[in-house]
N, C-alpha and C positions, 0 to 999 in steps of 0.2 A: 904459363903460370898457373898455379892451382889457388881456389878460393882461400881465403884466410879464414880459418876455422878455430885457432886458438883464442880463447878469450880470457883475457887477464885482468884481474881486478886491480884497479890503479886509481887512487884519489886523485892524479894528476889531472885527469880528465875533467874535473871540476874546477880547476884553476883558473880558466878563463872566464867561466861563469862567475866565480867569487870575485875577482878582479873588477870585473864589470858590474858587479852588484854593490861594491864599495865605492866605485869612482863617482857616481852621482852625489853621494853624501859629501865627498870630499870637494867636489865642485862648488856645492851649497855652502859649505863650511867657509871656502875663500871668497865668497860672494862681493866682499868689499875690496879685494884686491884683484884686479883683472888679470894682471900677469900670473899670479899664482893659480888662479881659477883655471886659466888656459894651460898653464903647465901640467896641472893635473890631467887634464885630457890627453897631452902629450905622452906624458909618463904612462898613464893606465893603457893608452893603445899600444904602446911599445912592449909593456909588460904581457899584456894580451897576445899579442903576436908572437912573442918569444916563447909563451907558455905553449900556445898552439904548435909552433915550430918544434918546440922539444920532444913532442910527440911523434913527430915523423919519422925518426928511425923505427921505433917499435912497429908502427903501423906498416912501413914499407917491408918490414921483416915478416910480416904475415901474421901479425897479431892484433886484436881488438881489445882496447883498452875500455873497461866498464866499471862503473861505480853506482851502487845504489844509494841515494840519501835517505829516503825513508819509504816505508810501505804503506799505503792506504788501506788497502784490502787485497786479497791474494789475486794477483795479475795484473794489480793497478799500482804503480810506484812512481816515485820521482827519482828517475836515475839517468845517467849521461854515459854516452860510449863514444869512442872514436874509432872510426875506420876510413876508408879512402875517400868516400863520398863526403863525410862530415869535415875531414881535413880541408877540402878544397873550399867550401862555404866559410868554414873558420878561418882559414887563413886569408881569404880575400877580405872578408867583413872587417877583421881586426886591422889589417894593413891599410885599408882605404880609410878607415878610422883615423890613424895617424896623419895621413895625407890630408884629409877633410878638415882635420883641425887647423893645420896652417892656413887653408884656403877660408875657413870660416873667420879666422882673426882678421884678415884682409877684408872680407866681405862686411862684416858685422861692424867694424871699426870704421871702414871706410864709408858706410852709409849712415853711421851714427846710429843704428838700431836700438830700439828700446828693449826691455825685459832679456837682455842677454844671458843673465844667469839661468833664468828659466829654460832659455833655448839650449844652452849647454847642458843643462841638467837632463833634460827631455832627450837631446841628442845622445847622450851617454846610456840613458836606460833603453834606448832603441837598439844599440849595440848589444847591451844586455841581452834583449830579446833576440838578436840575430845570433849570437852565442849559443844561447839555451835551445833555440831551434837546430842549430848546427850539430850539437852534440846529444840531442834527445835520442834516448834509446827506444823510447816506445810512443805511442800515439797520444797518451796522455800528457807526458813532458811537453811533446811537441805542440799540442794545443794550448798548454798553459803559456808558453813563451809566444806562441803566435798572437795570443791576445794581449800580451804585454806590449808586443810591437804596436798593435793597432792603438791602444789606449794611449801611450805615450808620444805617439807620433800626431795625434789628434791637435795639441797646443801647437806643435810647430807649424802643422798646415795652417790653422787659425792664428798664426804669429802676430800678422798686421793688424789683427782686430777691428777690421772694418766689414762691411756689409758683405762685400764679394768674398773676403777671406771665410767668414762664418758660414756662408753658403757653400762654399767649397769644402770646408771641413766637415759640415753636417752630412753631406753628400758621402764624404770620404767614409765617415763612421758608420752611416747607414748601411751602405753597401758592405763593408768589412764585418762589421758586427752581425748584421742581420744575415749574411750568408753564413758566417761561422755559427750562428744559433740555429738556424733554419735547416742548415745541410750538414755542416762538419759535427757538430755535436750529435746529432742521430746516427752519423756515420761511426762515430767512436763506439756509441752504445750498441749498434748492431755487429761491430767488430768484436766487442766483447762477449756478446751473446754467442756467435759463430765460433769463436776462437776460445774463450775461457781466460784470455790475457790479451793485453795491448801491447805486449814486447813485439819489437820487430824480430823478423829472422835474419840473423845478422850473418855475414860471411859467404853468402852465396845469393846473388840477385835472381837465380832461376827458380828457386823455391820460396815461396811467400809464407806468411802465418795463418793462412786459412787451411784448414784440413780438406783434404781430396774429396772426402764424402760431403763437404758442406753443400747446403742447397744452392745451385747455380744462380737461381732467380735472386735470392737473398744476396749473394755476393756481388751480383751485377749490380743490383740496387744499391749496395754499399759503396761499390765504386763511384757510381754515377753521383752520390751526395758528397763523396770526397772530392771530386772534380768541380762539382759546383760550389761546395762549401769554401774552397781555397781560392777565393776572389782576388788575393794578392798576386796571383798569377796572371790577372788581367785577360782571362780568355773571353773573348765575345759569347755571351752578351754582357758578361758580368766585368766590363772593362771601364765603364764610363766615370767611374770615381777618379781614374788616374790623370786623364786631363784636367779634371775639374780641381784637383789637388795641386795644380800648377800656380795657384795663387800664393803658395808659400814661397818664402825666401830661396833663391836659387841653390844655396847649400843644402836646403832641405829637398829639394828636387833632386838633388844628386843622390841624397840619402834614400829617397824613396825610389828612385829608378835604377841605382847601381850598387848601393851598398846591403841595405837592410830589407825594406819594404818588399819590393817586387822579387827581390832574389830570394827571400824567406818563402814566397809564393812557388816559385817554380822550383826551388830546393825541395819543398814540402811535398810537391807532386812527384819529383823523382824519388824521394823517399818512400813514399806511400806506395808508388808503383814497383819500384825494385826491391824493397825490404819489406813491404807489407803484402802485396798481391804476387809478386814475382812473375818473372817472364812466362813460366809455364802456364800458370792460372790465366794470365793475360791473353795468352795465345789459345788455351783450352775454351775460354769463355768468348773469344772473338771481341775483346775489349779494345785492342790496341788501335786498328784501323779506323773505326768511327772516331776516336779521339783524334788521331792524326788529321782526319779530313777537317775536323772542327778548328785545330790549330792552324792547319793549310789555309783555310779561309781567314782566320784571324790574320795571318802574316799578310795576305794580299790586301784585305779589305782595310786594315789599318795603314798600311803603306799608300794606299789611294787616297784616304783622308788626309793622310800627312802632307800630301803635295798641295793640298788646297789651303794649308794655313800658312798665314803670312808671319804671325807671331812665333820666333824662334823657339820658345820654350813649348808652345802648343804643338809646334812641328815634331820637336823631340819626343814630347809626351806620346803622341802617336807611333812614333819611330819605336819606342820602347814596347808598346802594345804589340806591335809587331815582332820585334825581335825576341821577346820573352816566348812566344810561341815556338820559336825554333827549337828551344830547349825540350818542349812538350812533344813537338813533332819528332825530335830525335828519339827521345826515350820511347814514345809509343810505336815507332815503327818496329821495335823488338828485336832488331838484329844488332849484335856486337859492334859493329863499326858506326851505326846511326846512334845507338846509345852512347858511345863512347863521343860522337859529335855533340849529342845534346848536353852531356854532363861538361864538357869542354868549354861550351858556350857559356855556362854559368860565370866563369873566371873570364873568358874572353870579351864577352859583352860588358861585364862590370867595369874593366879598366877603360874600354873604348867609350862606353855611355858617360860614366863619369867625368871623362875629358870633355865631351861635348857639353854637358851642364856646366862644367867649370868654365868652358870658354863663354857660354852664354852669360853667366854671372859676371865675368870680368867685362865684358861689353857693355853690361848694364851700369857696372860701377864707374866705368871710365867714360861712358858716352850717354847714360840714362836712355839708351834705345832698346827696344823689344822687337821692332817689326823689321823684318829681314829687307823689305823693299826701302828702307831708310838707311841700310848700311852700306851705300854706295861710297868707294874709296876707303872703307874702313881698314880693309887689308893692309894698305900700306902705312897706316898710322899704328896699327897693332899687328905686326908681323908674326911675334911669337905666338900670340893668341889664335890668330887665323890659321898659321901654320900647324898648330897642335889640332886645331879643328879638322883641318884637310887630312892629317893622318888618321884620326878617329874615324872620319867620315869613310875613309878608304876600308878600315875595318869592317864597318857596318855594311859596306857594300860587298866586301869580300874579295878584295884585291890583295895578292899576295906582295910582300911577305908579312903584311899586317896579320895579326891572330885570328880575326874574324874569318878569313879565307880557309884556315886550317878546319875550324868546326864546320864551317858550310861544306867543304869538300868531302868531309866524312858522311854527312847527312845526304849529299848528292849520291854518294856510293851506296849508302844504305837504301836510298829509294830504288836505284837500279838493282841493287841485289834482290828486292822483294817485288820487283817488276810493277811498281808503281808509277805508272806514268803522269797521272794527275799531281801525285805528290813532287815529282821532279819538276814538272812545269810551275808549280807553285814556287818552288825554290828559285828557279831560274827567273820567273817573272818578278819576284820579290827584288832579286838582284838589280833589274832593270829599273824598277820602281824607287829603289834606294838610291839610284844614280839621279833619278827625276827629282828627288827632295832635297839631295845633301850638295849636289852641283851647283844649282843655282845660288845658295847662299855664297859659295866661294867666288862664283862669277860675279855677283853684285859686288862683293867685297873687292875684288881685284880689278875687274875689268870695265865696271860701270862708273861714268863720271858723277862726281859728287853734284848733287843740285844746288843752282846758285842761292847763296846765303846759308848754306848748310854749316859753313865754318867747320869744316872736318880737319882743317889743319891745327885746330886747337886740341884734338884728341891726342892721346898717347896711350900706352900700355897701363894697365890696372897695377895697382901696388905689387911688388915682387912677392910678398906672401900669398897671392894669388896666381901670379904668372908660372912660377917655379913649380908648384904642385901640379898644374894642369899640362905643363909641358913634360913634366916627370911621367905622368901616367900614360900620356901619348908614347913616350918612348918604351914603356913597358908593354904597351900594345904591340909594338914592333918586336920586342925581345920575346914575347910570347908566342908571335908568329914564327920566329926563328928557333926557337927552343921550346916547343910545346910538351915536350917530356917533362918539363917542370911540373905541369898538371896531368898529364896523362899517365905517369907512373902510379899515381894515386887511383885514377879510374881503372887501371888494369888490375891492382891489388884489390880493389873493391869487388871487381866483376868476375876476377879469375881468369882474365883474358890473356 
């Protein structure tokens, strides 16, 4: 398959952004009618997903859709484009918004949470940021929507408005705004100085936007600033905000870990590496393997920390830190099969991890339990919830036929191809560690006898508005494992594989 080279001007690429821009205002307009307010989220999510999906035939035919909204100065524009990579994140984030809305209703109403309109407005704006990041055709547009996600997810992290919530939200804001201003903004300035434009090189992931005669040291510094500045990817040591943000309501944790925030981080790294620097520049300057080793360290270290956590959301948070670096590791190995595995993991991890956080929230709503050690016997009282947890855990571990196996298989093959035994060992070790922190949850729920006086028999499944979405996303994890071409076709057209 040859790289997509035909760039077609099409206003359709702006539609997902326009819909998600309008949605928060409509949510607020219906603030006095909860049913209409939440119906807006459903309708906007479905409309956004259908708009993204409508671009798929053009993209798969080898075309890149592009539209410039306005020009600030030569080489700096607010513009959007749709190619294979943007379609993956655009489809995943819009589709999971639809699923998360049903879950939100069950969670927020089940716990009678306060400030629900603010919650739904900020949730919708976060999806606007995700769509903007997905379809950004240059570094400036990406930066703009990256910051929108940060600002409007702060109220979601601080939702409970207690000391713990404000402390976690402050750390969240300091890490993400601090790194974007100290590292990402200078990286954008240096890129403009070196290239004279902030537009990505679209249509071929081997050739980047940096001229071949650009100063190698400056390009290397720019790359390091980009990697450090995209803290949403939670690469160590810029990861600590993620576990701290677990003070947020569980649907927000799902938004942070599976739909918008961290996925925007690893998507930005993929976009910057593949459409900004290009595989040729990465290889010529030796930038790939050092980043891959940092990612491998993050994968293993975060997995070890996850094993020590008894709080289920905290364990899942460190699991996310680990799993995100699979994407970075795959892309920075710089081989077609590893890059394919890394990009595929964006979608695979999204469906599996949102299932895990949905189950954590369902358990809390039904039992008000957060600690794994207190979940003895819960599996028999909540079989659908823990069954879905088991399916998603198998994906995270990398067991066929669930989707996590496919992306890990590609990355293992990539490590073998480039003869990098340490990276291969890290991938295999992480699989064992994944077993170490997921299997005990299921063992406790199904095979440990409840403590005397725990009254486990009074518990039952959470509301259907929560259980149906979490089981549905678990099934999608299996389907993506059986039919990975649903995603890989976009990866192949993006990279010319």
